[in-house]
C-alpha positions in Angstrom: -35.7 0.1 10.3 -34.0 -2.8 12.1 -32.4 -4.1 8.9 -31.0 -0.6 8.1 -29.5 -0.4 11.6 -27.8 -3.8 11.2 -26.5 -2.9 7.7 -25.1 0.4 9.1 -23.4 -1.5 11.9 -21.8 -4.0 9.5 -20.5 -1.1 7.4 -18.9 0.6 10.4 -17.4 -2.6 11.7 -15.8 -3.3 8.3 -13.8 -0.1 8.2 -13.1 0.5 11.9 -9.6 -0.8 12.3 -6.5 -2.2 10.6 -6.2 -6.0 10.7 -4.5 -7.4 13.8 -2.4 -10.2 12.2 -0.5 -8.2 9.6 2.5 -10.5 9.0 0.3 -13.3 7.7 -1.3 -12.7 4.3 -4.0 -15.3 4.8 -5.0 -13.8 8.2 -5.0 -10.3 6.7 -7.4 -11.4 3.9 -9.5 -13.4 6.3 -9.9 -10.5 8.7 -10.8 -8.1 5.8 -13.2 -10.3 3.8 -16.4 -8.6 4.7 -19.7 -7.8 3.1 -18.6 -4.4 1.7 -14.8 -4.8 1.6 -12.9 -7.8 0.1 -9.2 -7.1 0.2 -8.2 -10.3 -1.5 -10.5 -9.8 -4.4 -9.1 -6.2 -4.9 -5.5 -7.4 -4.7 -6.1 -10.3 -7.2 -7.8 -7.9 -9.6 -4.8 -5.5 -9.4 -2.4 -8.4 -10.0 -4.4 -9.4 -13.1 -4.4 -5.8 -14.4 -0.8 -4.8 -13.8 1.1 -8.1 -13.4 2.5 -7.2 -10.0 2.2 -10.3 -7.7 -0.2 -9.9 -4.7 2.5 -10.6 -2.1 4.5 -7.6 -3.4 1.4 -5.4 -3.4 0.7 -6.4 0.2 4.3 -6.1 1.4 4.5 -2.6 -0.1 1.3 -1.5 1.8 2.5 -3.2 5.0 5.9 -1.5 4.8 4.3 1.9 4.1 1.3 2.0 6.5 1.0 -1.3 8.4 -2.4 -1.6 6.8 -3.6 1.6 8.5 -6.2 3.4 6.4 -5.4 6.9 7.7 -1.6 6.6 8.2 0.4 9.8 8.0 4.0 10.7 8.6 4.7 12.1 12.0 4.7 15.9 12.6 7.9 17.8 13.0 8.4 19.7 16.2 8.8 23.5 16.4 11.3 24.4 19.2 11.6 20.7 19.9 8.1 20.3 21.4 5.3 22.1 19.5 3.7 19.9 16.9 4.3 21.4 13.5 4.0 20.4 9.9 4.2 16.9 8.6 7.3 15.8 6.7 5.3 15.1 3.5 1.8 14.8 2.2 1.9 11.0 2.3 -1.4 9.6 3.4 -3.5 6.4 3.6 -2.7 2.7 3.0 -0.3 3.4 0.2 1.3 6.6 1.7 0.8 8.2 -1.7 1.8 11.8 -2.0 -0.8 14.4 -3.0 0.7 15.1 -6.4 1.3 11.4 -7.3 -2.2 10.5 -6.2 -3.6 13.3 -8.4 -1.6 12.0 -11.3 -2.8 8.5 -10.7 -6.5 9.6 -10.7 -6.0 11.5 -13.9 -4.1 8.8 -15.7 -6.5 6.0 -14.6 -9.7 7.9 -14.7 -10.5 6.8 -11.2 -11.6 10.2 -10.0 -13.4 9.0 -6.9 -10.5 6.9 -5.7 -9.6 7.5 -2.0 -6.3 6.7 -0.3 -8.2 5.4 2.7 -10.0 2.7 0.7 -7.9 -0.5 0.4 -9.1 -1.4 -3.1 -8.0 2.0 -4.4 -4.7 2.0 -2.6 -3.8 -1.5 -3.8 -4.7 -0.5 -7.3 -2.5 2.6 -6.9 0.5 0.5 -5.7 0.0 -1.9 -8.7 -0.2 1.1 -11.1 2.9 2.7 -9.5 5.0 -0.5 -9.6 3.9 -1.2 -13.2 5.1 2.3 -14.2 8.4 1.7 -12.4 8.7 -1.5 -14.5 8.1 0.4 -17.7 10.3 3.4 -16.9 13.2 1.7 -15.1 13.0 -1.8 -16.4 12.4 -3.3 -12.9 11.0 -6.8 -13.1 7.5 -7.0 -11.8 8.6 -9.8 -9.3 11.5 -7.8 -7.9 10.1 -6.7 -4.6 13.3 -5.1 -3.4 13.9 -2.8 -6.4 10.2 -2.0 -6.8 10.1 -0.8 -3.2 13.2 1.3 -3.7 11.6 2.9 -6.7 8.3 3.3 -4.8 9.9 5.2 -2.0 12.5 7.1 -4.0 10.3 7.9 -7.0 11.1 6.7 -10.5 13.5 9.6 -11.2 15.2 9.1 -7.8 15.5 5.4 -8.4 17.0 6.0 -11.9 19.6 8.5 -10.4 20.5 6.0 -7.7 19.5 8.3 -4.8 18.8 5.3 -2.7 22.4 3.9 -3.0 23.7 5.7 0.1 20.5 5.4 2.2 21.0 2.4 4.4 17.6 2.8 6.2 15.8 2.8 2.8 17.7 -0.3 1.7 16.9 -2.0 5.0 13.2 -1.1 4.5 13.3 -2.5 0.9 14.9 -5.7 2.2 12.2 -6.1 4.9 9.5 -5.5 2.2 11.1 -8.1 -0.1 11.4 -10.6 2.8 7.8 -10.0 3.7 6.7 -10.5 0.1 8.5 -13.9 0.1 6.8 -14.8 3.3 3.4 -13.7 2.0 3.9 -15.7 -1.2 4.6 -18.8 0.8 1.6 -18.2 3.1 -0.8 -17.5 0.2 0.0 -20.9 -1.4 -1.3 -22.6 1.8 -4.5 -20.5 2.2 -7.8 -22.1 1.3 
């Protein structure tokens, strides 16, 4: 009985909150290296499968959700003060839209994948970036362009819908800068 209680407590502690030090990749992985949840192992496995570097995977997730498992876009306001619908169906670590998440599960056969589980979300990001590479010829190490395609969608990226969106280009630049910083940090982790 006592062991079951301790195991349940460890499981709850492992999924309770987002990491605190999110701009340091080593710290993120250290904070989330638990008995039931190993973010670094999941990110490395995704890099091996899709060829997208871990720093780019992590920077995309940070830019989208700040490593918050249940992140959602804000609600719009009806009459300026009544909470109303959300701007999109984006949800979870990866902020994947309902339709794209369904397509991911179908194409990968990962039917039990959840947007609130880091290993599934990082795999989704790797899958999405790899598809952007295939469809639009974006190099797998081009964090800036991969983020533009991630946010705009592959068709939107191909049409150049992002070109006149200064906020999106700034977000893509922040993501690329963070990916460079993460890469440097990960070289010095133990």
